N, CA, C, O and the ligand as a Tripos MOL2 file, in Angstrom:
@<TRIPOS>MOLECULE
protein
  253   251    64     0     0
PROTEIN
NO_CHARGES

@<TRIPOS>ATOM
      1 N           0.8550   -1.1990    0.0000 N.3       1 MET1
      2 CA          0.0000    0.0000    0.0000 C.3       1 MET1
      3 C           0.8860    1.2420    0.0000 C.2       1 MET1
      4 O           1.6750    1.4570    0.9200 O.2       1 MET1
      5 N           0.7470    2.0350   -1.0180 N.am      2 ASN2
      6 CA          1.5690    3.2410   -1.1290 C.3       2 ASN2
      7 C           0.6460    4.3770   -1.5290 C.2       2 ASN2
      8 O           0.3450    4.5680   -2.7070 O.2       2 ASN2
      9 N           0.2140    5.1060   -0.5590 N.am      3 ARG3
     10 CA         -0.8560    6.0760   -0.7790 C.3       3 ARG3
     11 C          -0.3650    7.4770   -0.4330 C.2       3 ARG3
     12 O           0.2390    7.7030    0.6160 O.2       3 ARG3
     13 N          -0.6350    8.3920   -1.3240 N.am      4 GLN4
     14 CA         -0.2890    9.7930   -1.0380 C.3       4 GLN4
     15 C          -1.2540   10.3210    0.0190 C.2       4 GLN4
     16 O          -2.4640   10.1310   -0.1030 O.2       4 GLN4
     17 N          -0.7400   10.9770    1.0470 N.am      5 PRO5
     18 CA         -1.6780   11.5540    2.0050 C.3       5 PRO5
     19 C          -2.4710   12.6920    1.3570 C.2       5 PRO5
     20 O          -1.9410   13.4460    0.5420 O.2       5 PRO5
     21 N          -3.7140   12.7990    1.7240 N.am      6 LEU6
     22 CA         -4.5310   13.8860    1.1930 C.3       6 LEU6
     23 C          -4.0850   15.2070    1.8120 C.2       6 LEU6
     24 O          -3.6100   15.2210    2.9470 O.2       6 LEU6
     25 N          -4.2270   16.3100    1.0900 N.am      7 PRO7
     26 CA         -3.9040   17.5970    1.6990 C.3       7 PRO7
     27 C          -4.8990   17.9090    2.8130 C.2       7 PRO7
     28 O          -6.0370   17.4420    2.7600 O.2       7 PRO7
     29 N          -4.5050   18.6780    3.8100 N.am      8 PRO8
     30 CA         -5.4310   19.0020    4.8980 C.3       8 PRO8
     31 C          -6.5760   19.8870    4.3980 C.2       8 PRO8
     32 O          -6.4510   20.5800    3.3890 O.2       8 PRO8
     33 N          -7.6710   19.8470    5.1120 N.am      9 TYR9
     34 CA         -8.8240   20.6890    4.7770 C.3       9 TYR9
     35 C          -8.4060   22.1530    4.8070 C.2       9 TYR9
     36 O          -7.7880   22.6090    5.7690 O.2       9 TYR9
     37 N          -8.7440   22.8840    3.7560 N.am     10 SER10
     38 CA         -8.2450   24.2550    3.6320 C.3      10 SER10
     39 C          -9.2760   25.3180    3.9770 C.2      10 SER10
     40 O          -9.0420   26.5050    3.7490 O.2      10 SER10
     41 N         -10.4180   24.9060    4.5250 N.am     11 GLY11
     42 CA        -11.3700   25.8870    5.0330 C.3      11 GLY11
     43 C         -12.3430   26.3800    3.9650 C.2      11 GLY11
     44 O         -12.2300   26.0270    2.7910 O.2      11 GLY11
     45 N         -13.2930   27.1960    4.3910 N.am     12 ASP12
     46 CA        -14.3450   27.6640    3.4850 C.3      12 ASP12
     47 C         -13.8140   28.5720    2.3830 C.2      12 ASP12
     48 O         -14.4030   28.6410    1.3050 O.2      12 ASP12
     49 N         -12.7180   29.2630    2.6380 N.am     13 ASP13
     50 CA        -12.1600   30.1840    1.6490 C.3      13 ASP13
     51 C         -10.9690   29.5600    0.9290 C.2      13 ASP13
     52 O          -9.9880   30.2460    0.6400 O.2      13 ASP13
     53 N         -11.0500   28.2820    0.6440 N.am     14 ALA14
     54 CA         -9.9710   27.5920   -0.0620 C.3      14 ALA14
     55 C          -9.7190   28.2400   -1.4200 C.2      14 ALA14
     56 O         -10.6450   28.7160   -2.0760 O.2      14 ALA14
     57 N          -8.4510   28.2490   -1.8300 N.am     15 GLU15
     58 CA         -8.1170   28.7970   -3.1420 C.3      15 GLU15
     59 C          -8.1010   27.6810   -4.1730 C.2      15 GLU15
     60 O          -7.4210   26.6710   -3.9930 O.2      15 GLU15
     61 N          -8.8450   27.8620   -5.2460 N.am     16 CYS16
     62 CA         -8.8880   26.8680   -6.3180 C.3      16 CYS16
     63 C          -7.5260   26.7720   -6.9910 C.2      16 CYS16
     64 O          -6.9460   27.7920   -7.3640 O.2      16 CYS16
     65 N          -7.0050   25.5420   -7.1520 N.am     17 PRO17
     66 CA         -5.6940   25.3990   -7.8000 C.3      17 PRO17
     67 C          -5.7320   25.6720   -9.3010 C.2      17 PRO17
     68 O          -4.6790   25.7710   -9.9320 O.2      17 PRO17
     69 N          -6.9040   25.7930   -9.8750 N.am     18 LYS18
     70 CA         -7.0120   26.0070  -11.3270 C.3      18 LYS18
     71 C          -7.3020   27.4560  -11.7060 C.2      18 LYS18
     72 O          -6.7580   27.9640  -12.6870 O.2      18 LYS18
     73 N          -8.1620   28.1270  -10.9270 N.am     19 CYS19
     74 CA         -8.5460   29.4900  -11.3350 C.3      19 CYS19
     75 C          -8.3150   30.5220  -10.2420 C.2      19 CYS19
     76 O          -8.6270   31.6990  -10.4250 O.2      19 CYS19
     77 N          -7.7640   30.0870   -9.0920 N.am     20 SER20
     78 CA         -7.4260   30.9850   -7.9850 C.3      20 SER20
     79 C          -8.6260   31.6630   -7.3480 C.2      20 SER20
     80 O          -8.4640   32.6200   -6.5910 O.2      20 SER20
     81 N          -9.8140   31.1870   -7.6370 N.am     21 ASN21
     82 CA        -10.9940   31.7080   -6.9470 C.3      21 ASN21
     83 C         -10.9160   31.3570   -5.4760 C.2      21 ASN21
     84 O         -10.4520   30.2720   -5.1250 O.2      21 ASN21
     85 N         -11.3570   32.2460   -4.6130 N.am     22 LEU22
     86 CA        -11.4210   31.9500   -3.1880 C.3      22 LEU22
     87 C         -12.8300   31.5080   -2.8440 C.2      22 LEU22
     88 O         -13.7720   32.2980   -2.8940 O.2      22 LEU22
     89 N         -12.9630   30.2400   -2.4940 N.am     23 GLY23
     90 CA        -14.2700   29.7280   -2.1160 C.3      23 GLY23
     91 C         -14.5640   28.4420   -2.8390 C.2      23 GLY23
     92 O         -14.5110   28.3780   -4.0670 O.2      23 GLY23
     93 N         -14.8800   27.3970   -2.0580 N.am     24 ALA24
     94 CA        -15.1640   26.0920   -2.6530 C.3      24 ALA24
     95 C         -16.1940   25.3770   -1.7900 C.2      24 ALA24
     96 O         -16.1930   25.5000   -0.5660 O.2      24 ALA24
     97 N         -17.0720   24.6290   -2.4480 N.am     25 TYR25
     98 CA        -18.0280   23.7950   -1.7250 C.3      25 TYR25
     99 C         -17.3110   22.5920   -1.1270 C.2      25 TYR25
    100 O         -16.2450   22.1900   -1.5930 O.2      25 TYR25
    101 N         -17.9070   22.0330   -0.1020 N.am     26 THR26
    102 CA        -17.3490   20.8460    0.5370 C.3      26 THR26
    103 C         -18.4180   19.7720    0.5800 C.2      26 THR26
    104 O         -19.5580   20.0450    0.9550 O.2      26 THR26
    105 N         -18.0620   18.5570    0.2010 N.am     27 ALA27
    106 CA        -18.9860   17.4270    0.2990 C.3      27 ALA27
    107 C         -18.2310   16.2120    0.8140 C.2      27 ALA27
    108 O         -17.1560   15.8790    0.3160 O.2      27 ALA27
    109 N         -18.7980   15.5610    1.8050 N.am     28 TRP28
    110 CA        -18.1710   14.3610    2.3420 C.3      28 TRP28
    111 C         -18.3630   13.2000    1.3690 C.2      28 TRP28
    112 O         -19.4440   13.0000    0.8160 O.2      28 TRP28
    113 N         -17.2870   12.4420    1.1770 N.am     29 GLN29
    114 CA        -17.3430   11.2660    0.3150 C.3      29 GLN29
    115 C         -16.9020   10.0490    1.1010 C.2      29 GLN29
    116 O         -15.7880   10.0300    1.6250 O.2      29 GLN29
    117 N         -17.7480    9.0270    1.1990 N.am     30 PRO30
    118 CA        -17.3360    7.8130    1.9020 C.3      30 PRO30
    119 C         -16.2940    7.0480    1.1010 C.2      30 PRO30
    120 O         -16.1190    7.2780   -0.0960 O.2      30 PRO30
    121 N         -15.6080    6.1370    1.7770 N.am     31 ALA31
    122 CA        -14.6680    5.2420    1.0820 C.3      31 ALA31
    123 C         -15.4420    4.4410    0.0430 C.2      31 ALA31
    124 O         -16.5750    4.0260    0.2900 O.2      31 ALA31
    125 N         -14.8270    4.2210   -1.1280 N.am     32 GLU32
    126 CA        -15.4860    3.4970   -2.2070 C.3      32 GLU32
    127 C         -14.5520    2.4540   -2.7780 C.2      32 GLU32
    128 O         -13.3360    2.6430   -2.8250 O.2      32 GLU32
    129 N         -15.1330    1.3580   -3.2100 N.am     33 LYS33
    130 CA        -14.3400    0.3510   -3.9180 C.3      33 LYS33
    131 C         -14.1250    0.7980   -5.3550 C.2      33 LYS33
    132 O         -15.0520    1.2540   -6.0250 O.2      33 LYS33
    133 N         -12.8920    0.6610   -5.8170 N.am     34 LEU34
    134 CA        -12.5850    1.0130   -7.2050 C.3      34 LEU34
    135 C         -12.5110   -0.2210   -8.0860 C.2      34 LEU34
    136 O         -12.3910   -0.1010   -9.3050 O.2      34 LEU34
    137 N         -12.5780   -1.3880   -7.5010 N.am     35 GLY35
    138 CA        -12.3480   -2.6140   -8.2560 C.3      35 GLY35
    139 C         -11.0550   -3.2400   -7.7800 C.2      35 GLY35
    140 O         -10.1450   -2.5360   -7.3440 O.2      35 GLY35
    141 N         -10.9650   -4.5690   -7.8610 N.am     36 GLY36
    142 CA         -9.7910   -5.2420   -7.3270 C.3      36 GLY36
    143 C          -9.7170   -5.0120   -5.8310 C.2      36 GLY36
    144 O         -10.7210   -5.1200   -5.1280 O.2      36 GLY36
    145 N          -8.5350   -4.6970   -5.3510 N.am     37 HIS37
    146 CA         -8.3620   -4.4800   -3.9150 C.3      37 HIS37
    147 C          -8.2680   -2.9980   -3.5920 C.2      37 HIS37
    148 O          -7.9750   -2.6220   -2.4570 O.2      37 HIS37
    149 N          -8.5150   -2.1620   -4.5870 N.am     38 GLN38
    150 CA         -8.3530   -0.7310   -4.3510 C.3      38 GLN38
    151 C          -9.5840   -0.1460   -3.6830 C.2      38 GLN38
    152 O         -10.7230   -0.4640   -4.0240 O.2      38 GLN38
    153 N          -9.3140    0.7090   -2.7320 N.am     39 LEU39
    154 CA        -10.3770    1.3690   -1.9870 C.3      39 LEU39
    155 C          -9.9610    2.8270   -1.8380 C.2      39 LEU39
    156 O          -8.8510    3.1170   -1.3930 O.2      39 LEU39
    157 N         -10.8530    3.7460   -2.2110 N.am     40 THR40
    158 CA        -10.5320    5.1580   -1.9920 C.3      40 THR40
    159 C         -10.6870    5.4700   -0.5140 C.2      40 THR40
    160 O         -11.4470    4.8090    0.1940 O.2      40 THR40
    161 N          -9.9770    6.4570   -0.0640 N.am     41 GLU41
    162 CA        -10.1170    6.8900    1.3240 C.3      41 GLU41
    163 C         -11.3740    7.7370    1.4770 C.2      41 GLU41
    164 O         -11.7900    8.4450    0.5600 O.2      41 GLU41
    165 N         -11.9620    7.6430    2.6560 N.am     42 GLU42
    166 CA        -12.9950    8.5990    3.0320 C.3      42 GLU42
    167 C         -12.3500    9.9840    2.9760 C.2      42 GLU42
    168 O         -11.2390   10.1700    3.4710 O.2      42 GLU42
    169 N         -13.0350   10.9450    2.3810 N.am     43 HIS43
    170 CA        -12.4010   12.2650    2.2240 C.3      43 HIS43
    171 C         -13.4700   13.3450    2.0440 C.2      43 HIS43
    172 O         -14.6630   13.0550    1.9560 O.2      43 HIS43
    173 N         -13.0220   14.5620    1.9920 N.am     44 LEU44
    174 CA        -13.8870   15.6880    1.6680 C.3      44 LEU44
    175 C         -13.6220   16.0880    0.2250 C.2      44 LEU44
    176 O         -12.4750   16.2900   -0.1720 O.2      44 LEU44
    177 N         -14.6780   16.2000   -0.5460 N.am     45 ARG45
    178 CA        -14.5160   16.6390   -1.9310 C.3      45 ARG45
    179 C         -14.7810   18.1360   -1.9980 C.2      45 ARG45
    180 O         -15.8440   18.6010   -1.5840 O.2      45 ARG45
    181 N         -13.8400   18.8770   -2.5080 N.am     46 ARG46
    182 CA        -14.0010   20.3270   -2.6660 C.3      46 ARG46
    183 C         -14.3570   20.6000   -4.1250 C.2      46 ARG46
    184 O         -13.8550   19.9440   -5.0380 O.2      46 ARG46
    185 N         -15.2350   21.5810   -4.3210 N.am     47 GLU47
    186 CA        -15.6070   21.9550   -5.6820 C.3      47 GLU47
    187 C         -15.5950   23.4620   -5.7790 C.2      47 GLU47
    188 O         -16.3080   24.1480   -5.0460 O.2      47 GLU47
    189 N         -14.7880   23.9730   -6.6810 N.am     48 CYS48
    190 CA        -14.6550   25.4190   -6.8640 C.3      48 CYS48
    191 C         -16.0020   26.0350   -7.2280 C.2      48 CYS48
    192 O         -16.7290   25.5000   -8.0650 O.2      48 CYS48
    193 N         -16.3330   27.1670   -6.5950 N.am     49 LYS49
    194 CA        -17.6040   27.8380   -6.8740 C.3      49 LYS49
    195 C         -17.6020   28.5330   -8.2310 C.2      49 LYS49
    196 O         -18.6650   28.8420   -8.7690 O.2      49 LYS49
    197 N         -16.4220   28.7810   -8.7890 N.am     50 ARG50
    198 CA        -16.3590   29.4740  -10.0780 C.3      50 ARG50
    199 C         -16.2310   28.5010  -11.2500 C.2      50 ARG50
    200 O         -17.0170   28.5520  -12.1960 O.2      50 ARG50
    201 N         -15.2230   27.6060  -11.1780 N.am     51 CYS51
    202 CA        -14.9300   26.8010  -12.3730 C.3      51 CYS51
    203 C         -15.3180   25.3310  -12.2220 C.2      51 CYS51
    204 O         -15.1540   24.5500  -13.1590 O.2      51 CYS51
    205 N         -15.8330   24.9480  -11.0470 N.am     52 ASN52
    206 CA        -16.2860   23.5830  -10.7940 C.3      52 ASN52
    207 C         -15.1660   22.5440  -10.7810 C.2      52 ASN52
    208 O         -15.4290   21.3430  -10.8300 O.2      52 ASN52
    209 N         -13.9360   23.0010  -10.7150 N.am     53 TYR53
    210 CA        -12.8470   22.0430  -10.5310 C.3      53 TYR53
    211 C         -13.0320   21.3480   -9.1910 C.2      53 TYR53
    212 O         -13.4100   21.9770   -8.2030 O.2      53 TYR53
    213 N         -12.7620   20.0330   -9.1630 N.am     54 ARG54
    214 CA        -12.9130   19.2570   -7.9230 C.3      54 ARG54
    215 C         -11.5770   18.7120   -7.4790 C.2      54 ARG54
    216 O         -10.7560   18.2970   -8.2970 O.2      54 ARG54
    217 N         -11.3680   18.7170   -6.1810 N.am     55 TRP55
    218 CA        -10.1720   18.0720   -5.6460 C.3      55 TRP55
    219 C         -10.4970   17.4830   -4.2850 C.2      55 TRP55
    220 O         -11.5400   17.7680   -3.6970 O.2      55 TRP55
    221 N          -9.5820   16.6530   -3.7980 N.am     56 LYS56
    222 CA         -9.8100   15.9340   -2.5490 C.3      56 LYS56
    223 C          -9.0180   16.5560   -1.4160 C.2      56 LYS56
    224 O          -7.8850   17.0010   -1.6000 O.2      56 LYS56
    225 N          -9.6310   16.5800   -0.2430 N.am     57 GLU57
    226 CA         -8.9150   16.9850    0.9660 C.3      57 GLU57
    227 C          -9.2510   16.0090    2.0820 C.2      57 GLU57
    228 O         -10.2580   15.3010    2.0380 O.2      57 GLU57
    229 N          -8.3760   15.9930    3.0860 N.am     58 ALA58
    230 CA         -8.5640   15.1050    4.2340 C.3      58 ALA58
    231 C          -9.7480   15.5460    5.0760 C.2      58 ALA58
    232 O         -10.1920   16.6910    4.9940 O.2      58 ALA58
    233 N         -10.2540   14.6280    5.8840 N.am     59 LEU59
    234 CA        -11.2900   14.9680    6.8500 C.3      59 LEU59
    235 C         -10.7550   15.9870    7.8350 C.2      59 LEU59
    236 O          -9.5430   16.0940    8.0230 O.2      59 LEU59
    237 N         -11.6440   16.7370    8.4630 N.am     60 ASN60
    238 CA        -11.2420   17.7720    9.4020 C.3      60 ASN60
    239 C         -11.9970   17.5940   10.7130 C.2      60 ASN60
    240 O         -13.1890   17.8990   10.7490 O.2      60 ASN60
    241 N         -11.3900   17.1300   11.7670 N.am     61 PRO61
    242 CA         -9.9920   16.7210   11.8380 C.3      61 PRO61
    243 C          -9.7790   15.3740   11.1310 C.2      61 PRO61
    244 O         -10.7370   14.6370   10.9030 O.2      61 PRO61
    245 N          -8.5260   15.0560   10.7870 N.am     62 PRO62
    246 CA         -8.2620   13.7750   10.1130 C.3      62 PRO62
    247 C          -8.7410   12.5940   10.9520 C.2      62 PRO62
    248 O          -8.6350   12.6080   12.1790 O.2      62 PRO62
    249 N          -9.2610   11.5870   10.2890 N.am     63 ALA63
    250 CA         -9.7520   10.3910   10.9950 C.3      63 ALA63
    251 C          -8.5720    9.6240   11.6090 C.2      63 ALA63
    252 O          -8.7720    8.5890   12.2450 O.2      63 ALA63
    253 ZN        -11.6750   27.2680   -9.9010 Zn       64 ZN64
@<TRIPOS>BOND
     1     1     2 1
     2     2     3 1
     3     3     4 2
     4     3     5 am
     5     5     6 1
     6     6     7 1
     7     7     8 2
     8     7     9 am
     9     9    10 1
    10    10    11 1
    11    11    12 2
    12    11    13 am
    13    13    14 1
    14    14    15 1
    15    15    16 2
    16    15    17 am
    17    17    18 1
    18    18    19 1
    19    19    20 2
    20    19    21 am
    21    21    22 1
    22    22    23 1
    23    23    24 2
    24    23    25 am
    25    25    26 1
    26    26    27 1
    27    27    28 2
    28    27    29 am
    29    29    30 1
    30    30    31 1
    31    31    32 2
    32    31    33 am
    33    33    34 1
    34    34    35 1
    35    35    36 2
    36    35    37 am
    37    37    38 1
    38    38    39 1
    39    39    40 2
    40    39    41 am
    41    41    42 1
    42    42    43 1
    43    43    44 2
    44    43    45 am
    45    45    46 1
    46    46    47 1
    47    47    48 2
    48    47    49 am
    49    49    50 1
    50    50    51 1
    51    51    52 2
    52    51    53 am
    53    53    54 1
    54    54    55 1
    55    55    56 2
    56    55    57 am
    57    57    58 1
    58    58    59 1
    59    59    60 2
    60    59    61 am
    61    61    62 1
    62    62    63 1
    63    63    64 2
    64    63    65 am
    65    65    66 1
    66    66    67 1
    67    67    68 2
    68    67    69 am
    69    69    70 1
    70    70    71 1
    71    71    72 2
    72    71    73 am
    73    73    74 1
    74    74    75 1
    75    75    76 2
    76    75    77 am
    77    77    78 1
    78    78    79 1
    79    79    80 2
    80    79    81 am
    81    81    82 1
    82    82    83 1
    83    83    84 2
    84    83    85 am
    85    85    86 1
    86    86    87 1
    87    87    88 2
    88    87    89 am
    89    89    90 1
    90    90    91 1
    91    91    92 2
    92    91    93 am
    93    93    94 1
    94    94    95 1
    95    95    96 2
    96    95    97 am
    97    97    98 1
    98    98    99 1
    99    99   100 2
   100    99   101 am
   101   101   102 1
   102   102   103 1
   103   103   104 2
   104   103   105 am
   105   105   106 1
   106   106   107 1
   107   107   108 2
   108   107   109 am
   109   109   110 1
   110   110   111 1
   111   111   112 2
   112   111   113 am
   113   113   114 1
   114   114   115 1
   115   115   116 2
   116   115   117 am
   117   117   118 1
   118   118   119 1
   119   119   120 2
   120   119   121 am
   121   121   122 1
   122   122   123 1
   123   123   124 2
   124   123   125 am
   125   125   126 1
   126   126   127 1
   127   127   128 2
   128   127   129 am
   129   129   130 1
   130   130   131 1
   131   131   132 2
   132   131   133 am
   133   133   134 1
   134   134   135 1
   135   135   136 2
   136   135   137 am
   137   137   138 1
   138   138   139 1
   139   139   140 2
   140   139   141 am
   141   141   142 1
   142   142   143 1
   143   143   144 2
   144   143   145 am
   145   145   146 1
   146   146   147 1
   147   147   148 2
   148   147   149 am
   149   149   150 1
   150   150   151 1
   151   151   152 2
   152   151   153 am
   153   153   154 1
   154   154   155 1
   155   155   156 2
   156   155   157 am
   157   157   158 1
   158   158   159 1
   159   159   160 2
   160   159   161 am
   161   161   162 1
   162   162   163 1
   163   163   164 2
   164   163   165 am
   165   165   166 1
   166   166   167 1
   167   167   168 2
   168   167   169 am
   169   169   170 1
   170   170   171 1
   171   171   172 2
   172   171   173 am
   173   173   174 1
   174   174   175 1
   175   175   176 2
   176   175   177 am
   177   177   178 1
   178   178   179 1
   179   179   180 2
   180   179   181 am
   181   181   182 1
   182   182   183 1
   183   183   184 2
   184   183   185 am
   185   185   186 1
   186   186   187 1
   187   187   188 2
   188   187   189 am
   189   189   190 1
   190   190   191 1
   191   191   192 2
   192   191   193 am
   193   193   194 1
   194   194   195 1
   195   195   196 2
   196   195   197 am
   197   197   198 1
   198   198   199 1
   199   199   200 2
   200   199   201 am
   201   201   202 1
   202   202   203 1
   203   203   204 2
   204   203   205 am
   205   205   206 1
   206   206   207 1
   207   207   208 2
   208   207   209 am
   209   209   210 1
   210   210   211 1
   211   211   212 2
   212   211   213 am
   213   213   214 1
   214   214   215 1
   215   215   216 2
   216   215   217 am
   217   217   218 1
   218   218   219 1
   219   219   220 2
   220   219   221 am
   221   221   222 1
   222   222   223 1
   223   223   224 2
   224   223   225 am
   225   225   226 1
   226   226   227 1
   227   227   228 2
   228   227   229 am
   229   229   230 1
   230   230   231 1
   231   231   232 2
   232   231   233 am
   233   233   234 1
   234   234   235 1
   235   235   236 2
   236   235   237 am
   237   237   238 1
   238   238   239 1
   239   239   240 2
   240   239   241 am
   241   241   242 1
   242   242   243 1
   243   243   244 2
   244   243   245 am
   245   245   246 1
   246   246   247 1
   247   247   248 2
   248   247   249 am
   249   249   250 1
   250   250   251 1
   251   251   252 2
@<TRIPOS>SUBSTRUCTURE
     1 MET1         2 RESIDUE 1 A MET
     2 ASN2         6 RESIDUE 1 A ASN
     3 ARG3        10 RESIDUE 1 A ARG
     4 GLN4        14 RESIDUE 1 A GLN
     5 PRO5        18 RESIDUE 1 A PRO
     6 LEU6        22 RESIDUE 1 A LEU
     7 PRO7        26 RESIDUE 1 A PRO
     8 PRO8        30 RESIDUE 1 A PRO
     9 TYR9        34 RESIDUE 1 A TYR
    10 SER10       38 RESIDUE 1 A SER
    11 GLY11       42 RESIDUE 1 A GLY
    12 ASP12       46 RESIDUE 1 A ASP
    13 ASP13       50 RESIDUE 1 A ASP
    14 ALA14       54 RESIDUE 1 A ALA
    15 GLU15       58 RESIDUE 1 A GLU
    16 CYS16       62 RESIDUE 1 A CYS
    17 PRO17       66 RESIDUE 1 A PRO
    18 LYS18       70 RESIDUE 1 A LYS
    19 CYS19       74 RESIDUE 1 A CYS
    20 SER20       78 RESIDUE 1 A SER
    21 ASN21       82 RESIDUE 1 A ASN
    22 LEU22       86 RESIDUE 1 A LEU
    23 GLY23       90 RESIDUE 1 A GLY
    24 ALA24       94 RESIDUE 1 A ALA
    25 TYR25       98 RESIDUE 1 A TYR
    26 THR26      102 RESIDUE 1 A THR
    27 ALA27      106 RESIDUE 1 A ALA
    28 TRP28      110 RESIDUE 1 A TRP
    29 GLN29      114 RESIDUE 1 A GLN
    30 PRO30      118 RESIDUE 1 A PRO
    31 ALA31      122 RESIDUE 1 A ALA
    32 GLU32      126 RESIDUE 1 A GLU
    33 LYS33      130 RESIDUE 1 A LYS
    34 LEU34      134 RESIDUE 1 A LEU
    35 GLY35      138 RESIDUE 1 A GLY
    36 GLY36      142 RESIDUE 1 A GLY
    37 HIS37      146 RESIDUE 1 A HIS
    38 GLN38      150 RESIDUE 1 A GLN
    39 LEU39      154 RESIDUE 1 A LEU
    40 THR40      158 RESIDUE 1 A THR
    41 GLU41      162 RESIDUE 1 A GLU
    42 GLU42      166 RESIDUE 1 A GLU
    43 HIS43      170 RESIDUE 1 A HIS
    44 LEU44      174 RESIDUE 1 A LEU
    45 ARG45      178 RESIDUE 1 A ARG
    46 ARG46      182 RESIDUE 1 A ARG
    47 GLU47      186 RESIDUE 1 A GLU
    48 CYS48      190 RESIDUE 1 A CYS
    49 LYS49      194 RESIDUE 1 A LYS
    50 ARG50      198 RESIDUE 1 A ARG
    51 CYS51      202 RESIDUE 1 A CYS
    52 ASN52      206 RESIDUE 1 A ASN
    53 TYR53      210 RESIDUE 1 A TYR
    54 ARG54      214 RESIDUE 1 A ARG
    55 TRP55      218 RESIDUE 1 A TRP
    56 LYS56      222 RESIDUE 1 A LYS
    57 GLU57      226 RESIDUE 1 A GLU
    58 ALA58      230 RESIDUE 1 A ALA
    59 LEU59      234 RESIDUE 1 A LEU
    60 ASN60      238 RESIDUE 1 A ASN
    61 PRO61      242 RESIDUE 1 A PRO
    62 PRO62      246 RESIDUE 1 A PRO
    63 ALA63      250 RESIDUE 1 A ALA
    64 ZN64       253 GROUP 0 **** ****
């Protein structure tokens, strides 16, 4: 198992890595099976309010 740690939760005024907008929605995502033995981590999904880019962040506080 070699997993990159998720970045920490960046708060309500998170900066979008694609368009630099300040502000992103947050949605909790449960762990999901990807097929085989792969399982995604439970995480927070951030979605930019301007460009809809999505990225993952760790739970706050981390589990
Ligand atoms: Zn954006």
